[in-house]
BAKEGU-77326 format. One line per 4 residues: number of its first residue (from 1); for each residue x, z, y of C-alpha. Coordinates in Angstrom, 2 decimals. Layout:
// residues N
NUM> X/Z/Y | ...
// end
This chain:
// residues 650
1> 0.00/0.00/0.00 | 2.96/0.54/2.33 | 3.62/-3.13/2.77 | 0.11/-3.80/4.06
5> 1.08/-2.08/7.28 | 4.23/-4.08/7.70 | 2.44/-7.35/7.03 | 0.05/-6.55/9.79
9> 2.84/-5.59/12.17 | 3.49/-9.30/12.63 | 1.55/-11.58/14.94 | 0.16/-13.82/12.25
13> -3.38/-12.55/12.59 | -3.78/-13.58/16.20 | -5.55/-16.88/16.67 | -5.27/-19.68/19.26
17> -7.98/-19.24/21.86 | -8.28/-21.98/24.46 | -8.68/-20.79/28.05 | -10.88/-22.51/30.64
21> -8.56/-23.30/33.55 | -10.72/-25.31/35.92 | -14.09/-26.93/36.25 | -15.67/-29.53/38.48
25> -17.80/-28.51/40.27 | -15.54/-25.50/40.75 | -16.22/-22.18/39.06 | -18.27/-20.06/41.50
29> -17.80/-22.82/44.08 | -20.13/-25.00/46.14 | -20.41/-28.76/46.53 | -22.34/-30.51/49.31
33> -24.03/-33.08/47.06 | -25.25/-33.36/43.47 | -22.37/-33.85/40.99 | -22.37/-36.95/38.82
37> -20.64/-35.16/35.95 | -19.59/-31.73/34.71 | -15.92/-31.49/33.81 | -14.02/-28.59/32.19
41> -10.23/-28.34/31.81 | -8.65/-26.07/29.16 | -5.06/-25.04/28.51 | -5.25/-26.15/24.86
45> -7.17/-28.83/22.95 | -10.79/-27.94/22.22 | -13.47/-29.45/20.02 | -17.18/-29.84/20.84
49> -19.52/-27.38/19.18 | -22.61/-29.51/18.61 | -25.64/-29.27/20.86 | -24.39/-25.99/22.33
53> -21.20/-27.55/23.74 | -22.35/-27.89/27.35 | -25.62/-26.73/28.90 | -26.60/-26.46/32.56
57> -29.53/-24.38/33.80 | -31.22/-25.25/37.12 | -32.18/-22.55/39.67 | -35.68/-22.38/38.17
61> -34.31/-21.91/34.65 | -35.03/-25.41/33.36 | -32.32/-27.41/31.62 | -30.40/-30.15/33.38
65> -30.16/-33.28/31.23 | -26.56/-34.15/30.30 | -25.00/-37.03/28.44 | -22.82/-36.60/25.37
69> -19.67/-34.60/26.21 | -16.46/-36.58/25.81 | -12.90/-35.32/25.40 | -9.88/-36.67/27.27
73> -6.35/-35.67/28.25 | -5.39/-34.95/24.65 | -8.56/-32.99/23.99 | -7.96/-30.57/26.87
77> -10.66/-31.97/29.19 | -14.38/-32.04/28.39 | -16.69/-34.16/30.56 | -20.43/-34.80/30.40
81> -22.40/-37.08/32.77 | -25.37/-35.58/34.61 | -28.52/-37.55/33.72 | -31.24/-35.75/35.68
85> -31.72/-35.14/39.40 | -29.84/-32.13/40.74 | -31.16/-30.60/43.94 | -29.86/-27.79/46.17
89> -29.44/-24.37/44.60 | -27.28/-22.33/42.24 | -26.72/-23.73/38.74 | -25.43/-21.94/35.63
93> -23.10/-23.68/33.18 | -22.89/-22.42/29.59 | -20.14/-23.94/27.50 | -19.10/-23.52/23.88
97> -16.19/-25.12/22.04 | -14.00/-24.49/19.04 | -10.32/-23.79/19.53 | -7.71/-25.12/17.13
101> -7.88/-21.90/15.10 | -11.59/-22.40/14.41 | -12.80/-19.54/16.59 | -15.75/-20.65/18.70
105> -15.11/-19.78/22.35 | -17.96/-19.58/24.82 | -18.35/-18.80/28.48 | -20.53/-19.14/31.53
109> -20.01/-19.77/35.22 | -22.02/-20.93/38.21 | -21.75/-23.44/41.03 | -23.89/-24.21/44.04
113> -25.18/-27.54/45.35 | -26.08/-28.19/48.99 | -24.20/-28.08/52.27 | -26.29/-25.14/53.43
117> -25.76/-23.18/50.24 | -23.33/-20.32/50.63 | -22.59/-20.32/46.94 | -22.92/-17.63/44.32
121> -22.39/-14.07/45.46 | -18.79/-13.00/45.11 | -19.83/-9.72/43.54 | -21.13/-11.53/40.47
125> -18.74/-12.46/37.74 | -18.14/-16.02/36.70 | -15.90/-18.04/34.53 | -15.79/-15.34/31.85
129> -15.28/-16.32/28.24 | -15.20/-14.67/24.84 | -15.22/-15.41/21.14 | -18.78/-16.13/20.03
133> -19.78/-13.84/17.16 | -16.65/-11.70/17.56 | -17.85/-8.78/15.35 | -18.70/-11.05/12.42
137> -15.46/-12.98/12.89 | -13.42/-9.75/12.86 | -15.06/-8.54/9.62 | -14.52/-11.89/7.91
141> -10.91/-11.98/9.03 | -10.35/-8.46/7.66 | -11.65/-9.62/4.29 | -9.52/-12.79/4.42
145> -6.24/-10.94/5.13 | -6.91/-8.43/2.36 | -7.68/-11.28/-0.05 | -4.43/-13.07/0.73
149> -2.50/-9.89/-0.09 | -4.34/-8.80/-3.21 | -4.83/-12.26/-4.75 | -1.56/-14.09/-4.01
153> 0.57/-10.94/-4.03 | -1.30/-9.60/-7.02 | -0.25/-12.64/-9.05 | 3.39/-12.00/-8.16
157> 3.01/-8.32/-9.10 | 1.54/-9.20/-12.48 | 4.47/-11.48/-13.28 | 6.92/-8.78/-12.26
161> 5.24/-6.08/-14.38 | 5.05/-8.42/-17.37 | 8.84/-8.16/-17.79 | 8.52/-4.57/-18.97
165> 6.89/-3.24/-22.15 | 4.03/-0.84/-21.61 | 3.76/2.41/-23.54 | 1.78/1.96/-26.75
169> -1.03/4.30/-25.71 | -1.26/3.03/-22.09 | -4.35/1.15/-20.88 | -3.33/-1.72/-18.54
173> -5.04/-1.74/-15.13 | -7.77/-4.28/-14.61 | -6.55/-7.28/-12.60 | -7.77/-7.50/-9.00
177> -6.64/-11.10/-8.54 | -9.88/-12.87/-9.48 | -12.32/-10.61/-7.57 | -10.18/-10.79/-4.45
181> -9.90/-14.57/-4.79 | -13.69/-14.64/-4.80 | -13.64/-12.39/-1.72 | -11.21/-14.78/-0.03
185> -13.49/-17.71/-0.84 | -16.46/-15.84/0.62 | -14.53/-14.95/3.79 | -13.28/-18.51/4.34
189> -16.79/-19.86/3.73 | -18.16/-17.39/6.25 | -15.63/-18.47/8.90 | -16.50/-22.12/8.19
193> -20.20/-21.39/8.62 | -19.37/-19.69/11.94 | -17.76/-22.93/13.15 | -20.75/-25.00/12.02
197> -23.10/-22.59/13.78 | -21.23/-22.39/17.05 | -20.15/-18.78/16.44 | -23.37/-17.72/14.74
201> -23.75/-17.13/10.98 | -27.53/-17.47/11.22 | -27.36/-20.78/13.09 | -24.59/-22.00/10.79
205> -26.85/-21.49/7.79 | -30.16/-22.63/9.30 | -29.01/-25.54/11.46 | -25.31/-26.31/10.93
209> -23.55/-28.92/13.05 | -21.87/-31.55/10.93 | -19.88/-32.87/13.88 | -18.39/-29.43/14.51
213> -17.07/-29.38/10.94 | -15.97/-32.96/10.35 | -15.12/-34.33/13.80 | -12.57/-31.74/14.88
217> -9.37/-30.06/13.75 | -10.86/-26.53/13.41 | -13.59/-27.61/11.00 | -11.22/-29.71/8.90
221> -8.70/-26.85/8.63 | -11.49/-24.47/7.65 | -12.63/-26.86/4.91 | -9.07/-27.21/3.63
225> -8.80/-23.43/3.41 | -12.13/-23.19/1.59 | -10.93/-25.86/-0.84 | -7.76/-23.88/-1.52
229> -9.69/-20.70/-2.29 | -12.23/-22.61/-4.41 | -9.50/-24.20/-6.50 | -7.88/-20.80/-6.94
233> -11.14/-19.28/-8.18 | -11.70/-22.15/-10.64 | -8.20/-22.15/-12.15 | -8.19/-18.35/-12.38
237> -11.48/-18.52/-14.22 | -9.92/-21.01/-16.63 | -6.96/-18.69/-17.16 | -4.44/-20.97/-15.42
241> -2.79/-18.32/-13.27 | 0.30/-20.40/-12.48 | -1.83/-23.17/-10.94 | -3.51/-20.55/-8.77
245> -0.25/-20.07/-6.85 | -0.41/-23.64/-5.49 | -4.07/-23.39/-4.52 | -3.56/-20.09/-2.70
249> -0.47/-21.43/-0.94 | -2.53/-24.34/0.41 | -4.91/-21.78/1.93 | -1.94/-19.92/3.42
253> -0.65/-23.14/5.03 | -4.08/-23.87/6.55 | -4.19/-20.35/7.96 | -0.68/-20.74/9.38
257> -1.48/-24.04/11.08 | -4.38/-22.56/13.03 | -2.63/-19.37/14.21 | -1.68/-18.63/17.83
261> 1.99/-19.61/17.56 | 0.82/-23.01/16.28 | -0.63/-23.54/19.74 | 2.56/-22.35/21.42
265> 4.85/-24.41/19.17 | 3.37/-27.20/17.07 | 6.27/-27.16/14.58 | 7.83/-23.70/14.54
269> 4.58/-21.79/14.96 | 2.89/-22.97/11.73 | 6.18/-22.75/9.81 | 6.83/-19.17/10.93
273> 3.32/-17.99/10.12 | 3.22/-19.72/6.72 | 6.50/-18.11/5.64 | 5.50/-14.79/7.20
277> 2.10/-14.67/5.52 | 3.43/-15.79/2.13 | 6.25/-13.24/2.05 | 4.05/-10.43/3.29
281> 1.25/-11.20/0.84 | 3.68/-11.08/-2.08 | 5.17/-7.89/-0.70 | 1.78/-6.19/-0.36
285> 0.03/-7.41/-3.47 | 3.02/-6.88/-5.72 | 3.42/-3.31/-4.46 | -0.26/-2.53/-4.98
289> -0.15/-3.86/-8.53 | 3.09/-2.03/-9.40 | 1.65/1.25/-8.10 | -1.49/0.72/-10.22
293> 0.68/-0.11/-13.24 | 2.79/2.99/-12.64 | -0.27/5.21/-12.59 | -1.65/3.56/-15.76
297> 1.72/3.97/-17.50 | 1.96/7.60/-16.27 | 5.22/6.76/-14.50 | 7.19/6.53/-17.69
301> 10.60/4.85/-17.82 | 9.21/1.25/-17.92 | 7.02/1.98/-14.89 | 9.93/3.35/-12.89
305> 12.06/0.34/-13.91 | 9.32/-1.99/-12.64 | 9.21/-0.07/-9.36 | 12.98/-0.36/-8.94
309> 12.80/-4.12/-9.61 | 10.06/-4.42/-7.03 | 12.17/-2.46/-4.51 | 14.98/-5.02/-4.83
313> 12.52/-7.88/-4.24 | 10.85/-6.03/-1.39 | 14.13/-5.71/0.52 | 14.39/-9.49/0.90
317> 10.68/-9.78/1.68 | 10.94/-7.11/4.38 | 13.71/-9.03/6.13 | 11.72/-12.28/6.02
321> 8.53/-10.62/7.26 | 10.22/-8.80/10.13 | 12.18/-11.86/11.32 | 9.24/-14.29/11.17
325> 6.81/-11.73/12.60 | 9.13/-10.99/15.52 | 9.76/-14.66/16.31 | 6.07/-15.59/16.12
329> 5.20/-12.59/18.29 | 7.74/-13.62/20.93 | 6.07/-17.03/21.09 | 2.96/-15.30/22.45
333> 3.96/-12.22/24.44 | 7.05/-10.77/26.04 | 7.90/-7.19/25.01 | 8.16/-6.39/28.73
337> 4.47/-7.29/29.15 | 3.20/-5.46/26.07 | 1.07/-3.05/28.12 | -0.08/-5.50/30.82
341> -3.04/-6.99/28.91 | -5.76/-5.82/26.54 | -4.18/-7.97/23.83 | -0.79/-6.33/24.34
345> -2.22/-2.81/24.40 | -4.16/-3.47/21.19 | -0.97/-4.78/19.61 | 0.86/-1.62/20.72
349> -1.83/0.54/19.06 | -1.41/-1.46/15.87 | 2.36/-1.02/15.94 | 1.93/2.74/16.36
353> -0.34/2.79/13.32 | 2.25/0.76/11.41 | 4.95/3.30/12.27 | 2.71/6.13/11.08
357> 1.94/4.30/7.84 | 5.65/3.65/7.26 | 6.39/7.35/7.71 | 3.69/8.20/5.19
361> 5.14/5.59/2.82 | 8.59/7.15/3.02 | 7.08/10.54/2.30 | 5.20/9.11/-0.67
365> 8.37/7.45/-2.01 | 10.31/10.72/-1.64 | 7.62/12.67/-3.47 | 7.42/9.97/-6.14
369> 10.78/11.09/-7.51 | 9.40/14.61/-7.98 | 5.65/14.35/-8.48 | 2.72/11.94/-8.01
373> 1.91/11.63/-4.26 | -1.93/11.71/-4.44 | -2.60/13.34/-1.04 | 0.01/11.38/0.91
377> -1.21/8.12/-0.65 | -4.79/8.83/0.42 | -3.69/9.55/4.00 | -1.58/6.39/3.96
381> -4.56/4.38/2.76 | -6.65/5.72/5.66 | -3.96/4.60/8.10 | -3.92/1.14/6.53
385> -7.68/0.82/6.97 | -7.19/1.47/10.69 | -4.41/-1.12/10.80 | -6.64/-3.69/9.13
389> -9.26/-3.00/11.80 | -6.70/-3.45/14.59 | -5.54/-6.70/13.01 | -9.06/-8.06/12.77
393> -9.67/-7.17/16.42 | -6.44/-8.94/17.43 | -7.82/-12.03/15.73 | -10.66/-12.22/18.24
397> -8.71/-10.95/21.27 | -7.43/-13.29/23.96 | -3.62/-13.57/23.94 | -1.95/-13.14/27.34
401> -1.50/-16.17/29.54 | 1.06/-16.60/32.29 | -0.93/-17.18/35.47 | 2.03/-19.08/36.94
405> 2.69/-21.22/33.89 | 2.67/-24.98/34.26 | -0.68/-26.71/33.75 | -1.02/-29.50/31.18
409> -2.25/-31.91/33.88 | -3.81/-31.88/37.33 | -7.34/-30.45/37.56 | -10.08/-32.86/38.64
413> -11.24/-32.76/42.28 | -14.05/-30.34/42.96 | -16.75/-31.91/45.10 | -15.78/-34.33/47.86
417> -12.04/-34.95/48.11 | -9.58/-36.77/50.29 | -5.98/-37.88/49.78 | -3.47/-37.62/52.62
421> 0.15/-38.70/52.43 | 3.57/-38.57/53.98 | 7.26/-38.76/53.20 | 9.97/-36.13/53.14
425> 13.14/-38.20/53.54 | 13.20/-40.30/50.34 | 10.33/-38.57/48.49 | 6.76/-39.82/48.74
429> 4.00/-37.20/49.06 | 0.32/-37.64/48.19 | -1.95/-34.59/48.49 | -5.55/-34.62/47.23
433> -7.60/-31.89/48.92 | -10.96/-30.79/47.54 | -13.09/-27.66/47.49 | -10.86/-24.67/46.76
437> -7.74/-26.57/45.76 | -5.03/-29.07/46.58 | -3.03/-31.25/44.19 | 0.28/-32.57/45.53
441> 2.11/-35.41/43.81 | 5.73/-36.19/44.63 | 7.39/-39.51/43.88 | 11.08/-40.34/44.13
445> 12.34/-43.94/44.47 | 12.44/-46.15/41.37 | 9.62/-44.24/39.67 | 7.52/-46.50/37.47
449> 4.00/-45.18/38.06 | 2.28/-47.95/36.13 | 4.01/-46.98/32.89 | 4.08/-43.26/33.63
453> 7.89/-43.21/33.76 | 9.25/-40.70/36.24 | 12.77/-41.02/34.78 | 12.75/-37.35/33.72
457> 13.31/-36.16/37.28 | 13.09/-32.49/38.12 | 10.88/-31.87/41.16 | 10.25/-28.75/43.20
461> 7.74/-28.08/45.94 | 6.72/-25.35/48.33 | 3.38/-25.35/50.17 | 2.39/-23.67/53.42
465> -1.02/-23.86/55.08 | -1.82/-23.38/58.76 | -5.57/-23.18/59.39 | -7.40/-24.01/62.64
469> -7.72/-20.29/63.48 | -3.93/-20.05/63.80 | -3.24/-18.25/60.53 | -0.48/-19.45/58.25
473> 0.35/-18.49/54.68 | 2.28/-19.73/51.69 | 0.36/-21.17/48.75 | 1.13/-20.33/45.12
477> 1.95/-23.71/43.58 | 1.87/-24.37/39.83 | 3.36/-27.43/38.16 | 0.75/-29.78/36.66
481> 2.96/-32.54/35.31 | 6.09/-34.35/36.42 | 6.10/-34.35/40.21 | 2.63/-32.73/40.29
485> 1.79/-29.34/41.82 | -1.53/-27.51/42.09 | -2.47/-24.63/44.39 | -5.73/-22.80/45.10
489> -6.59/-22.92/48.80 | -9.40/-21.99/51.17 | -9.86/-24.78/53.70 | -11.19/-23.90/57.16
493> -13.42/-26.08/59.32 | -11.30/-28.28/61.56 | -7.72/-29.50/61.31 | -5.69/-27.81/58.56
497> -1.95/-28.44/58.51 | -0.40/-28.51/55.05 | 3.39/-28.36/55.13 | 5.07/-29.60/51.96
501> 8.67/-28.80/51.15 | 9.61/-31.51/48.64 | 12.70/-31.94/46.53 | 13.83/-34.08/43.61
505> 17.07/-34.04/41.69 | 19.44/-36.66/43.07 | 17.25/-37.66/46.04 | 16.98/-36.53/49.62
509> 14.02/-34.27/50.34 | 12.74/-32.14/53.16 | 9.52/-31.04/54.84 | 6.46/-33.00/55.87
513> 3.27/-31.74/57.51 | 0.02/-33.40/56.40 | -3.27/-33.33/58.30 | -6.34/-32.26/56.31
517> -9.56/-32.45/58.34 | -12.24/-30.24/56.80 | -14.93/-30.60/55.66 | -14.65/-33.96/53.98
521> -17.28/-36.37/55.31 | -17.55/-39.44/53.06 | -18.66/-42.59/54.88 | -18.60/-45.64/52.62
525> -20.77/-47.51/55.11 | -18.13/-47.15/57.82 | -15.45/-48.67/55.59 | -17.80/-51.58/54.80
529> -18.40/-52.17/58.52 | -14.68/-52.05/59.23 | -13.85/-54.62/56.56 | -16.61/-56.90/57.85
533> -15.42/-56.52/61.46 | -11.82/-57.29/60.53 | -12.77/-60.42/58.58 | -14.56/-61.70/61.68
537> -11.41/-61.40/63.83 | -9.66/-64.70/64.47 | -6.02/-64.30/65.37 | -4.33/-61.12/66.60
541> -0.87/-59.62/66.88 | 0.31/-57.08/64.30 | 3.33/-54.84/64.84 | 4.52/-53.46/61.49
545> 7.16/-50.84/60.73 | 8.18/-50.43/57.06 | 10.58/-47.72/55.93 | 11.53/-45.94/52.72
549> 13.64/-43.17/54.22 | 12.20/-41.11/57.05 | 15.64/-39.75/57.92 | 16.83/-43.24/58.82
553> 13.70/-45.05/59.95 | 14.65/-45.82/63.56 | 14.27/-49.59/63.23 | 12.37/-52.05/65.40
557> 8.87/-53.04/64.15 | 8.19/-56.59/63.01 | 5.82/-58.68/65.17 | 3.40/-60.89/63.23
561> 0.65/-63.31/64.25 | -2.11/-63.10/61.67 | -5.85/-63.50/61.22 | -8.20/-60.69/60.32
565> -9.09/-62.29/56.98 | -5.44/-62.67/56.02 | -4.79/-59.05/56.84 | -7.81/-57.65/54.98
569> -7.12/-59.70/51.86 | -3.73/-57.97/51.56 | -5.14/-54.43/51.82 | -6.09/-52.09/48.92
573> -9.52/-51.59/50.51 | -10.22/-55.35/50.79 | -13.49/-55.00/48.84 | -14.78/-52.35/51.23
577> -14.31/-49.57/48.68 | -11.91/-46.66/48.16 | -11.97/-43.89/45.51 | -11.80/-41.25/48.23
581> -12.79/-41.58/51.86 | -13.54/-39.35/54.81 | -14.37/-39.93/58.45 | -13.38/-37.65/61.31
585> -12.72/-37.75/65.06 | -9.15/-37.22/66.29 | -7.99/-35.39/69.41 | -8.34/-38.60/71.49
589> -11.98/-39.04/70.47 | -11.31/-42.02/68.21 | -12.93/-42.46/64.83 | -10.46/-42.15/61.94
593> -11.04/-43.18/58.33 | -8.86/-41.41/55.76 | -8.69/-43.32/52.48 | -7.21/-42.14/49.22
597> -6.20/-43.95/46.02 | -5.01/-41.03/43.82 | -4.16/-43.20/40.83 | -1.64/-45.14/42.91
601> -0.63/-42.08/44.97 | -1.63/-44.08/48.01 | -3.04/-42.66/51.27 | -4.15/-44.47/54.43
605> -5.39/-43.49/57.88 | -7.27/-46.11/59.88 | -7.93/-45.46/63.57 | -10.89/-47.56/64.75
609> -12.09/-48.89/68.08 | -15.69/-49.09/69.32 | -16.17/-52.39/67.46 | -15.13/-50.86/64.09
613> -11.82/-52.72/64.14 | -8.53/-51.13/63.12 | -6.21/-50.37/66.03 | -3.70/-48.23/64.11
617> -2.97/-47.93/60.39 | -0.64/-45.60/58.52 | -0.11/-46.34/54.84 | 1.90/-43.97/52.65
621> 2.91/-45.30/49.22 | 5.16/-43.65/46.62 | 8.31/-45.51/47.67 | 7.68/-46.42/51.31
625> 5.44/-45.94/54.31 | 4.04/-48.48/56.75 | 2.91/-47.94/60.32 | 0.94/-50.74/61.97
629> -0.53/-51.29/65.43 | -3.06/-54.02/66.23 | -3.34/-55.97/69.47 | -6.43/-58.17/69.82
633> -6.70/-61.27/72.10 | -8.90/-59.62/74.75 | -6.39/-56.79/75.06 | -3.54/-59.24/75.48
637> -5.58/-61.17/78.10 | -6.37/-58.02/80.04 | -2.72/-57.04/80.00 | -1.77/-60.58/81.13
641> -4.35/-60.54/83.99 | -3.05/-57.20/85.12 | 0.49/-58.50/85.15 | -0.54/-61.66/87.14
645> -2.42/-59.59/89.70 | 0.57/-57.37/90.18 | 2.85/-60.41/90.63 | 0.47/-62.05/93.14
649> 0.35/-58.89/95.21 | 4.07/-58.97/95.53
// end
């Protein structure tokens, strides 16, 4: 029984629980207009959980019609189109998805629609998540871990004891291998039903979801584990105990693949847990069987010889279990942060129980040389029951996450968004601002954006925001890909100045201040009018300045004679459309259109005249920027008339 404690001291029981990072519309946020889709971003791949995957409740409690949720970004993003009309008010999103370990995670949050809506009250919680059916999952996991030990390890113990001849009058102990293999099959079936029922045993039996089982990794792994246990039960029933080793090992591998370290390290995590669980199961089950044999043989010489042989085997198993358990634990939590989270504190309690059980085991072993340790063994068994409970609870607890860790990719914009751009020496900057967040993308020269090749460059960025009320503060930026940085931000009404400190290995960087006018006011009609007005222009004079290095951009602009149609046909907004657009009025009273093309990391600002024509354009692309000024014939004529009048007066 001693080894049970040390098996459970490892981290193998903890499972990979995906965490909801972002949502669009934003969690507990507000958007001015009805969203066209609901999008959720997780830190790990998730799998839809049937009809319960994504549900939205309107302010009056009715359900909002959604399309079929689709996965993207390697399974880490879940998006469903909104089919029904969404009016102003506060909406509640309920989501449910299976993580790679098979646990069904669920959560709820709210968002508000309408420019006059203040949003959900800050005192209410949102964005919370938990394991659906956690109590049932914990009980089933407790049964599964015990079955691994007493079935797989029991087989090893039987083979070890078979080397020694029992006393003639001794009655051999009844084997526990088959009943615990049946228990393991029942536990794995129960966990599979939980996946099919979206975290509910009742729903999994009455109305199981076939897609949850067969269309995702968690369901397939659960079925593989069930198959392993089923094969073990069958071959044990047929008396083929050697074949049972292979079937049980297949179940061990499936359990190792879905453990937490598998999410942290796709190769080393499963390997560590598989070795850890196999060694520990043999250690535990063999010990339990040898102790039962010793009691049946009344601790005669053969029984003590079997115990000594087990002790030699156990020494190697202890080393394997401790090394693999420590390494897999370090993949999930730093020892310095053991007491910073509920998961870490629960793990600390478990380790304390393990230490107590080990002390009891030493006492039992010491007394074994003198007498039979009945009382100490019973106390030790009580401690092991508590450890099993702590292990099962760890299986449904959320492992700690580094709040500053890099994100798998940039979160989607929340509500209306706008992209603004600039350059810091040789580095292009494109910042997409939306409700509650900003995503900054840096691009060094020679980066192949079309093929996603950023040449393995190492980027760094620092963000500072100055709001219209005169307050300035630094923003906590998190990496979200190569050259990508995300930061939460509260935009204020008016002109917000976002200063970006950009750097890239081997390239000149620096600081650039970007203008973000808030709130975003989309005006697709204005862009359409501008394109139409420009196409109607005959000839005009264009002064164009192109540069790729802001530190050395003091060059004379190029003067071009061009028609409005020729100019518009060369522009990214030639069709009168842009992914992101916003209209605002600058300090001179002129109308400005800010256009964003996030996929190309392209940002433009068009300053318009009273006839909707462009008089100034700034275009920031990844590897260069362009500044243009427009002079139309009537302006040139007025300037010429003024010059002639001045000459005539002289």
